C-alpha positions as CSV (number, residue, x, y, z in Angstrom):
1,M,-1.4,-21.7,-12.4
2,K,-4.4,-22.1,-10.0
3,A,-2.0,-21.9,-7.0
4,E,-0.3,-18.8,-8.4
5,F,-3.7,-17.1,-9.0
6,S,-4.8,-18.0,-5.5
7,L,-1.7,-16.5,-3.9
8,F,-2.0,-13.4,-6.1
9,F,-5.6,-13.0,-5.1
10,I,-4.9,-13.5,-1.3
11,I,-2.1,-11.0,-1.3
12,E,-4.2,-8.4,-3.3
13,V,-7.1,-8.8,-0.8
14,I,-4.7,-8.4,2.2
15,G,-3.2,-5.2,0.6
16,T,-6.6,-3.8,-0.2
17,I,-7.9,-4.2,3.4
18,A,-4.6,-2.9,4.8
19,F,-4.5,0.2,2.6
20,A,-8.2,0.9,2.9
21,S,-7.8,0.8,6.7
22,S,-4.8,3.1,6.5
23,G,-6.6,5.7,4.4
24,A,-9.8,5.5,6.5
25,M,-7.8,6.1,9.7
26,V,-6.0,9.2,8.2
27,A,-9.4,10.6,7.2
28,I,-10.9,9.9,10.6
29,K,-8.0,11.6,12.4
30,K,-8.5,14.6,10.1
31,Q,-12.2,14.6,11.2
32,L,-13.6,14.2,7.7
33,D,-17.2,13.2,7.3
34,L,-18.4,9.8,6.1
35,L,-17.9,10.6,2.4
36,G,-14.4,11.9,3.1
37,V,-13.5,8.7,5.0
38,V,-14.8,6.5,2.2
39,V,-13.0,8.5,-0.6
40,L,-9.7,8.5,1.2
41,G,-9.9,4.8,2.2
42,V,-10.9,3.6,-1.3
43,T,-8.4,5.9,-3.0
44,T,-5.6,4.6,-0.8
45,A,-6.6,1.0,-1.6
46,V,-6.9,1.2,-5.4
47,G,-5.1,4.4,-6.3
48,G,-1.7,2.8,-6.9
49,G,-3.2,0.2,-9.2
50,L,-5.1,2.9,-11.0
51,L,-1.8,4.8,-11.7
52,R,-0.1,1.6,-12.8
53,D,-2.8,0.7,-15.3
54,I,-2.8,4.2,-16.8
55,I,1.0,4.0,-17.3
56,I,0.8,0.6,-19.1
57,G,-2.3,1.6,-21.1
58,N,-4.6,-0.9,-19.4
59,V,-7.9,1.0,-20.0
60,P,-10.3,1.1,-18.4
61,P,-8.2,0.4,-15.3
62,A,-8.7,-2.9,-13.4
63,M,-10.7,-1.1,-10.7
64,F,-13.4,-0.3,-13.2
65,Q,-13.3,-3.7,-15.0
66,D,-13.7,-5.6,-11.8
67,P,-15.0,-3.5,-8.8
68,L,-14.4,-6.4,-6.3
69,Y,-11.5,-4.5,-4.7
70,V,-13.3,-1.2,-4.6
71,L,-16.2,-2.9,-2.8
72,L,-13.8,-4.7,-0.4
73,A,-12.2,-1.4,0.4
74,F,-15.6,0.3,0.8
75,F,-16.8,-2.3,3.3
76,T,-13.5,-2.2,5.2
77,V,-13.8,1.6,5.5
78,M,-17.4,1.4,6.7
79,I,-16.5,-1.2,9.4
80,L,-13.7,1.0,10.7
81,F,-15.9,4.1,10.6
82,I,-18.6,2.4,12.7
83,I,-16.0,1.0,15.2
84,V,-14.4,4.4,15.7
85,R,-17.8,6.2,15.9
86,H,-19.0,4.0,18.7
87,N,-15.6,4.0,20.5
88,Q,-14.3,7.5,20.5
89,R,-11.5,6.6,22.9
90,I,-9.6,5.0,20.1
91,L,-8.3,8.4,19.0
92,A,-7.8,9.9,22.5
93,G,-5.2,9.8,25.2
94,R,-3.0,6.7,25.4
95,S,-4.8,5.2,22.4
96,I,-3.0,7.6,20.1
97,E,0.2,5.6,20.5
98,T,-1.6,2.4,19.6
99,Y,-3.2,4.2,16.7
100,E,0.2,5.1,15.3
101,K,1.4,1.5,15.6
102,V,-1.6,0.1,13.9
103,M,-1.3,2.7,11.1
104,N,2.3,1.7,10.6
105,I,1.4,-2.0,10.4
106,F,-1.4,-1.3,7.9
107,D,0.9,0.7,5.8
108,A,3.7,-1.8,5.9
109,V,1.5,-4.8,5.0
110,G,-0.3,-2.8,2.2
111,L,3.0,-1.6,0.8
112,G,4.5,-5.0,0.7
113,A,1.4,-6.6,-0.8
114,F,0.9,-4.1,-3.5
115,T,4.6,-3.8,-4.5
116,V,4.7,-7.5,-5.6
117,V,1.1,-7.3,-7.0
118,G,2.2,-4.4,-9.2
119,I,5.2,-6.4,-10.5
120,D,3.1,-9.5,-11.1
121,T,0.4,-7.5,-13.0
122,A,3.1,-5.9,-15.2
123,I,4.5,-9.4,-16.0
124,L,1.1,-10.8,-16.8
125,S,0.5,-7.8,-19.1
126,G,3.6,-8.8,-21.1
127,Y,6.3,-6.6,-19.8
128,G,8.3,-9.2,-17.9
129,E,11.5,-8.6,-19.9
130,Y,11.6,-4.9,-19.0
131,H,13.1,-5.1,-15.6
132,F,13.3,-1.4,-14.8
133,L,9.6,-1.0,-15.9
134,I,8.2,-3.8,-13.7
135,I,10.2,-2.6,-10.7
136,F,8.9,0.9,-11.3
137,L,5.4,-0.3,-11.7
138,G,5.7,-2.3,-8.5
139,V,6.8,0.7,-6.5
140,I,4.1,3.0,-8.1
141,T,1.5,0.4,-7.2
142,G,2.8,0.3,-3.6
143,V,3.2,4.0,-2.9
144,G,0.7,5.6,-5.3
145,G,-2.4,5.2,-3.2
146,G,-0.7,6.6,-0.2
147,I,0.6,9.6,-2.1
148,L,-3.0,10.3,-3.4
149,R,-4.3,9.8,0.1
150,D,-1.9,12.3,1.7
151,I,-2.4,14.9,-1.1
152,M,-6.2,14.7,-0.6
153,A,-5.7,15.0,3.2
154,G,-3.6,18.1,2.8
155,Q,-0.3,16.8,4.0
156,T,3.1,16.2,2.7
157,P,3.1,12.6,1.3
158,Y,4.4,10.2,3.9
159,V,6.6,8.6,1.2
160,L,8.7,11.8,0.9
161,R,9.4,12.4,4.6
162,K,9.6,9.5,6.9
163,H,10.9,6.1,7.8
164,I,12.3,4.6,4.6
165,Y,9.0,4.2,2.9
166,A,9.6,4.2,-0.9
167,C,13.1,2.7,-0.3
168,A,11.5,-0.4,1.3
169,S,9.2,-0.8,-1.7
170,I,12.2,-0.4,-4.1
171,A,14.2,-2.9,-2.2
172,G,11.4,-5.5,-2.2
173,A,10.6,-4.9,-5.8
174,I,14.2,-5.5,-6.8
175,L,14.4,-8.6,-4.7
176,Y,11.2,-10.0,-6.1
177,A,12.2,-9.3,-9.7
178,G,15.7,-10.8,-9.1
179,L,14.4,-13.9,-7.4
180,L,11.9,-14.7,-10.2
181,E,14.7,-16.0,-12.4
182,H,16.0,-18.4,-9.7
183,I,13.1,-19.7,-7.6
184,N,9.4,-20.5,-7.7
185,G,7.2,-17.5,-8.4
186,N,5.0,-17.9,-5.3
187,A,8.1,-18.1,-3.1
188,A,9.6,-15.0,-4.8
189,M,6.4,-13.1,-4.3
190,L,6.2,-13.9,-0.6
191,I,9.8,-13.1,0.1
192,G,9.5,-9.8,-1.8
193,A,6.4,-8.8,0.1
194,C,7.8,-9.9,3.5
195,S,11.0,-8.0,2.9
196,V,9.1,-4.8,2.3
197,V,7.1,-5.3,5.5
198,L,10.3,-6.2,7.5
199,I,12.2,-3.1,6.3
200,R,9.2,-0.8,7.1
201,V,8.7,-2.3,10.6
202,L,12.4,-2.0,11.4
203,A,12.6,1.5,10.0
204,T,9.7,2.5,12.3
205,R,11.2,0.7,15.3
206,F,14.6,2.2,15.0
207,C,13.6,5.5,13.3
208,W,15.6,5.0,10.1
209,N,15.3,8.0,7.9
210,L,17.1,9.2,4.8
211,P,19.3,12.3,5.4
212,T,18.0,15.8,4.7
213,A,19.9,18.8,3.4
214,T,19.4,20.7,6.6
215,Q,19.9,19.5,10.2
216,K,16.7,19.1,12.3
217,N,16.7,20.8,15.7
């Protein structure tokens, strides 16, 4: 039980840092002020968990019961803000390409981490026998923060438009839920999270996208 908790905690910390960084970088690129950067970064990090907790009736949501992850997201955002403020070249010239790659990695890691965290939280809350529900909660935990981030930043949510985003989360959630019945929980969690990251990285590398109704010029 202690090992499972430790792995769960580590993955949740990794996801929090990754998504907080992702949200902060979007806000910085949008030239929002310090408050805007903090709000977008923290919302991206804990927004998916907030939506998950509301759905399963876990009130007040975990982010208010234990503000550890909110504080972790806040400090991550502040560090990034200071780095960018003292090194403006990060968002200029050739650094833009590097910025996009870093953003994709942050998003991929955060998505994988929070997808399995969402499922694990749902199981610990007593919903393990409802397979569709735990998969849905895993996906919502993974993509929810990013959706809130993009809406607040005034752009079409990334999950709806590019590079097999939600599909990666769905695939990883299904894999994790399926493996739980056959292998150790820690191994299933790691495989599920890594599969999401792998799909996202490959989708970005090879420009995999779902088809649209109209042809793009």
